[in-house]
N, C-alpha and C positions, 0 to 999 in steps of 0.2 A: 503493501498501502503505500503508496505516494503522500509524506506530511510536509508540505508546505502551505503558507497562506495562510489565512483566520482561523481562531478554535471555528466560528461558531460559518462560514462557509464553505473552509475548504478540507476541515479536514473530517474521515467520515468516521460517524460518533457512535458506540452502544450504548444501550438504555441500562441503566445500573441498576439492576433489584434489590428494592431494600425492603423487605418483609414487615418490616412494622408500619407499614405505607400503602401493602397491598389492598388492602379492605377498599382505602379511598382509589386506589388507582387505576379498580375496575369499573369505576365510575365517571373518570375524570372524562371534563370536558373534550369531545376528539377533534383529532386534526389531523388538517393533510397534509399529507408530506410535506410541499411548499410552505406551509404553515410552519409546520415545524423546523425547517430551516432557516427561517423569516425571524421566528423565535429564538432559536438558538441563536443567533448575529446581534439580536438587539438585547439579550440578555448577556453576552458577552461586553458586549460595546458599554449597557449600562447600569448593570447590575451587577457583574461577576464578582465585581473589586471590592463591596461591601459585605454581600451575602453567601458569596464561597460555589466555586464552580460545582459544588454538591449541593451547596444551597442551603447549609448546616448551620450558618450565619456567623459575623463576627461583631463588627462593626454593626455592621445591619440585624434585622430578626432573622433566623431559620424560614426557610422556603421550605419546606419538604411539603408533601402531600396532605402530609397528617393535619397541618396547622390549615395549608393556604383550600384544604375544600371540607366545606361543609359536611359533617359527619354523616352519611347518611340513616345511621340510629342513634343519632343525638348523644353519643358517645361522650362520656366527661372527661377534659382535659386538664390541663395545669389551666386555673384565671376561669371556669366553669365550663359548659356548651361553646362546642367549637363552632363560631358563624360567621365564616368569612365569605368563599365564594364566587363567581365570577361580578356579580352583581359590587358588594363591596370593596371588593378589591382594583377593581375600577377607580373608587372613589379614593384609593387609599395611592394610586400610583398618578391619579390626575392630581393631587390636590397636595399630595405629600405628607409628611406627620412635625408635629415640634419635637418629634427626637432625632431629627436632623436632617430623614429625608427630602430633597429639592422635589416640588410640582414637578409632573412629567406633559402636562397638560398644555404647553410651550413649547416640547420639546416631540413629542412624539403625537401623530393623529389620533383622531379616535378609532379609531380601526384598529394602529397599532397597541392603544390601549387595550381595547379590549380582547386583542389576541395574546396582549404578555398574559391579563386576568386568567385567559385559560390554561396558556401555556405552562403557567407554575403552577397549576393544580396536576398537569401530567408528573412522570418519573425525570429525575433530571438526568438529563445523558453526561455523559464524561467524554474525552478526548482519550485519545492512548497515552502510552508513557512516551517520553522520549529521553535517548540510551546519548552515550559519549561517540558513539556511532551517528547515529544523528544526527548530531551536531559538526561533527565532523564534515558528513554529507552539506550543510546549510553552508559552510564557510567558505568565507570568498576574499583570499590577501590580493587586493585592488593595487596597491603600490607597496609594492616591497622595500623594506627599512632601509636601503640599499640605496634606493631613486628617489627616496625623498629629500627634500632640499637641505642644505646642512645650514640656514640660515635664517631669517624672516626676509622673506622679500619682499612685503611692503608695510608701510608706513600707518596701521592701524594700531591703536593703543592699545593692544589684548587685554591688559588688567580689568578694562573700561567694556569690552566688551561681555554686552549680554545675551543668553543662550533663552533661543523662549519659544517655546511649546506652543505649536499650530497641533491639536488637537486631533481636532473632525478632519483635518485636512493630510494629517501625518506625513507632515513636516517639521523641519524647526529654524528658523528665526534666524538669524546671529546679526544683530545688528549693533554699531558702533556708538557706547553712551554719550562719548564726546559730540559725534553732529545728529546725532537722533536719525543718523539715517541705517536704513536697512543694508547691510552688507552682504546678507547669501542669503537664500533661501532653498535649507537641501530635504531633499526625503530622507526616513529617517526610520518611515514604518507608522503602524496606527500609533496616536494617541502617548507621544514619550512622556514618562512620569518622572523623571530626575533627565537632566546630564550632570555630569562630573566632569573633573579636571584632572589633568596628567599634572604632576609633581611641578614641572618648570610652564606650566597655563599653557605647554602648546598646541595640547592634545582638548577636544570635548569629547568624551563618551558619552553615548545617550542611551539608553531602554526601553523601549515601547512595551505597551500592553499586549501586545502581539510575540513579545519575547525575541524580536530585535535588537543588537546588540550594533552601535556603528561607533566608528572610530573618526571624527573629522582631524584634519590638519589644520591650523590657519597659519602655519609657516609661508604655505603658498601665496602666489597676489591675492585667489581669491580661495575661501577653504574649500576644502578637497574633502569625501570620504575615501578616506584609504585600507578599511578594511570592515568586515559585518559578519556578524554569526548569528544564528536563531541559540537562542536559551532553552526553547519550550514552546507552549501555546500561549502562555502569560505569563508576563513578568514587571518586576516593581523596582530594580536594585540592580545596582552596578556600584565598585568604588576598586581603587589601585591599590597597591601596595605604598607605606607611604613611609616606616621604618624607614631610617638610616643606614644607606648603603643597598637598598632593597628600592627605590626609586620607580614605580611602573615597572618592575619586575615581570608583575602577576597583576592579572584582574578577576576577579570574584564577580560573579552576578546569580541573583537569587529571584528562584519563579515563585508565582502563586501553583502554575501544574504544568511539571507535574512537580510535586511539593519537596524541593532538591535546592541547590545552590551547585554552581561548575566555577571553576576556574580554566583560567585561560592564560596567552604568553600577553601580555601589557602594548603591546605595540601592536600585534600583529593578530589577536584573537586568536590563534590557533587553541583550541579544546587541548585539555589537558587531562582534568580530572573532574567528576561528578560524585556529589555526594548527596546521599539520600536522608529528609528530615525526618520521615514516619518516623514516629510511635507515642509514645505515652505523653499525656498531658501533667501538669503541675498536681491535677487532682486523682490521677494513676490510671487513666480510662486512655484509652487505644483511640488514636484518634485518624483515619485513614489522609486527612489533607491537611496537612500543619502546612501552610503556606510561609515563604520567606517575605519578610518584609525590610524595612530597614537595614543596611550595612554599611558600616564606615571602619576606617581603618585608621585605629591607633598609630599614634605618634612616641609614645611610651613603650610599644613591644610589637617586635614582627607580627602584628597578630590583628585580623579582622573582627569586628564585633556582628556576630551575625544577630539577627530577631527573630524568632517565629513563634509565627501568630498565635498558632488555636493550642501549642501544646504554655507556650509560655515559658519555655526554655531559650536562656540566651546563648549563644556560642562563643567562645573567644576561641579565633580559627589560627593558631600559629602557622605561619609559612616558610616558617624558617629550612624546614624537612616537604615537601608537596608528598616526597611519596612515604613518607613516613608521618602523616598530616597525626598532631594534634590536638586534641576540643576540650575545653575545660566547658563543662556544662552548667551552668546556674539558673536556679531554679527562681522565680520569680512569680507575675500575675499572666492569664489566658488573653490572647487579643494583641499580644503586643502591636506594634503599627508603626510610628514613628518618631521621629527626636534627633537631638543634636547635642551637643558637648556644650558642659558649664563654660564660663569665664576662664577657667584654669586647664582646660582641656585632660582634665585627670578623669572626670567622671563623666560618662554618658549616660545621658536620659530620657528616657524612652517609654511611651506612653500606653499602657495597657488599656487599649479603652473603652472596651465594653464591662470590662471589670471596674472604671474609674479607678482608674492609678496611673501614678506615673513609677519607674523604676529607677533606681540610682545605679551605675553599676561602678563598681572605682576598680580601672585597667591598670592601675599601677599593683594593688593585691589580686585581682583576677577574684572576686570575692561583690556581693548583692552587698552595696550602700543601705540602701535602705527603701522600701515599697510606702512611699506616699497619698492618701487617698486624695481625692479630688474634686468635682463636682463631673455633672453627670458627661461622658464620652470625650476626654481632652485629647483634641488632635494639633499639637503643634506645630507641625511641621519640621522645622528643626529649631522650634524655642528661640528663646530672643532673653539675653543676657546684659545685665546693667547693675549698675551698684545702686541700692535704694540708699536712701538717704533716713531712711530710720532702722533698714533689716539685714544692711548691707550688701553683697551679693546675693545675684537674684537670676533662677534662670523663670522664663515665664511659658504658660500654655493656653488657649483660647481653648473650648467646650461646643461639642457638635450638638448637643442636649443641655447646653444652660447656658444664661446669659451671665456668664462670668470669665475672669481671665484669671485664672491660678500661678501667685507670685510664690516661687518656691523658696528658700533660704539652701544654699547649698554653700560645700566646705573648701575651706580654702585653705593654705598651707602661708600661707603670708601673712606674716605675724600683724600687721595693720588690722586683717578682718579675725584675730582670734578673741575679740569683746564679742562678736557675733553667735558664736559658737554654739551657746544655745537653744538658736533658731534652725540651725541646722535641720534639712531633710523635713520642715515644716511649708503648709502653708501661710505664709508670712501675712496675705492681704488677697482679697478678690475684688476686682476692678470688676464695677459693674457696665455691662452692655446692655443696649438698648431690646437684643434680642439673643437665643440663642443662634447658631450654624456658623460658628468661627472655622476657617480652618487653619487660616498663615496668622499670625504676629512676627512683630519686626521693630529693631528697632538698630544702633550704630553709637558705637563709641563716640563718637564728634557729634552726634545729634541730641537735642533736648526732649524728644519726641517720640513716643510708643505707637507704631499701627496696629491695629487688627482691623480684618476685614469679617464681612458676614455673610457669605454667598448663598451659604447652605441655607438662608432662614427663607422659608417660603412668603413673608409680605416682601414686594419689589421696594418701596422706599427706602428697607434694609439692606437687600438683597445688594441693591446698586450701589453702596458705599460704603466708606470705610470710616474709621474710627478713630482721633489722634491723642492720643495722652499726655497731659504735659509731667516727665519723670520729676521734674523738679516737686510738684505739688498732684499725688496721685487719688486726693481725694474729689479734686474737681471731676466735673462731669468732661466726657471727650468729647471737642472738638468734629462734630457732622460733614463729612466733605462726599458732595453729591458725585460721584463719578461720571455716574449715568450723564446725568445735563451743564456739570464741566466740559465732556467730551463735544459736547455743538452737533451730535448725530441726532438726527427725529428718533423721535421715540416711537420704538417699536413693539408687537402684540410681544415677543418672546423678553424673556429679563436680560436684560445684561446684566448679570455679575463680575459686581468688583473683586479682585483677585488674587492674593499674592503680593502685597506691596515689597519690595527688593529695592536696596539701595544701590546707587553709584559707590566708586571705587572711591572720592572722595568724602560722601557719607552727606551730599548738601542739595541730594535730589533722593525724588521715593518714584516710583514705577509701578504703574498696578493694573494689571492686565480687566481690560471692559467686554467681558465671555458673552460671547451675542447666541444666537442661532447660526444654523447650517446658511439660514438666506439672507441671515441681517446683518450688516457690517458692523463688526467688529473694531475694536481700537486698543493700543496704549496709550495708559493717558501719563502724562509725568508731571511731579506735585517740585518744586521749591520747599524744601523741606523747613525752612525758615519761616519762611509768609504765609505758604499752604497754601500760595496761587499756582495754578496752572502754567508749565514752560512750555508745554510740547503739546499739541495728540497727533499718536502716529495711526491714518485710517486708510492706512495703501491698502487695496482689494483681496491682496495678499494676506493678507493680516487676518487665519479667519480662526474662530473657534479660538483665541490665544488663553493660556493657562499659566503654566510655571515659568518664574523664570528665574534664570543663575546670571547674577556678575561675576568674570571671571576671579579678580582680585577675593572677591568678600569668599565666595565659595571654597575659594583652594585655602585661605585661610580662616577658615570659621568665622567671620565677620555675621553674627545676627544676633 
């Protein structure tokens, strides 16, 4: 069987028999073969990230048929008699929920919403496994290392380049942060989740939700893709080896399906090793789909921090000897997702979002430093670090399910912060947001401001805005910036979601993605960080559904 392309459209899928839901499966709404294929594709593109390929849930609810379909005999389940079925599911999909699910009535047609309400009452299909041989068969070395430039061939300030995901176009825009002009748009695969940088800042590594990973070389006159490889059917994270002596020697990539991580050559992407993450959760239960969420490279040791979502296990993978791989397994909490380093670079902070906790990993000792209780469904992105005027160094996270931003006191070896030790690993303050649905928070060492978005809020006025707090007086209400209105674009039926504030290298500009529908013009809105006035709006027709943005310098040096 040929394995290529997207999970939903080009992979032959088998139906997974689940005995627990067979009673409902027999009475599930019937789908034609064409409807089943379309449902698979929509589910992959819009739903699998939160609910899982097998629909067992994580950030989002469990969507197996025993939950989604009205029980024919009135069987009692958790919370009482199950009463979902097509009509109620249509309403949930259309209008979203306060728990962080967006409304899809401006993304999907009524017919597609009806299809998905029926589709998720049927048994979940699963794609095939993806082996090292499959990876090697997909690998394309487009330009060998010896044939690449030996020096930078352009005059662009690479440190201030922004890598911007054009989600539904399957492309990446590289934008010159000094001139605000698009430098190059490249094909990268569907819905790039993150962009990471090489130690030198020369290479941009991307990973898409279709499992495709690319290396883009910015030393050429125009950025050029020099290698690609497919990690599996669905992927979210990559990072290079960064410890001294191992800079960019290896690249690691984690997949949602199959549940595993892969190690490749850092300059060519030649596949070297695959390691499965299937196993038992922190509760001792076996899980068939423990997806690899965030991965970061430590500067303390030759290790990667690999976060396994469903099991709640944090892996410290020692890459000093790939042939004899050593892994430290740290128990934390289930549903690990995204996170970032504290200001010291010693502790990695990762959200266990459906457990409403943040885990702090001490990469120096190789142990869990703390599990911090937070508000509902923390989603930090990489978080944001600053010195609180009252509580000292803090790392922060927003929440999908609650209208607050949590500030967590972090430990520090710096003697000047010793007086704050009693606060360490506690939520010392919650900043009030006007609503839930935050995805990203951001600040900069040179800025007095702290920015937070709310793109997953179902209310247009909140989803299209960002909120700016004054770090010197965090008790004040934030200033609301109406990004959609500031863009100057005409109002559309679809909500244009303002997402992921990102600073430039100098720390005096903040770039916001205005994420519209496929047929509506999107934009990048750039604000002056001091005046909070619009400096530039990028509305090129090529800017299609922009989401994540990664400034080269800030991403290289973990400035957030």
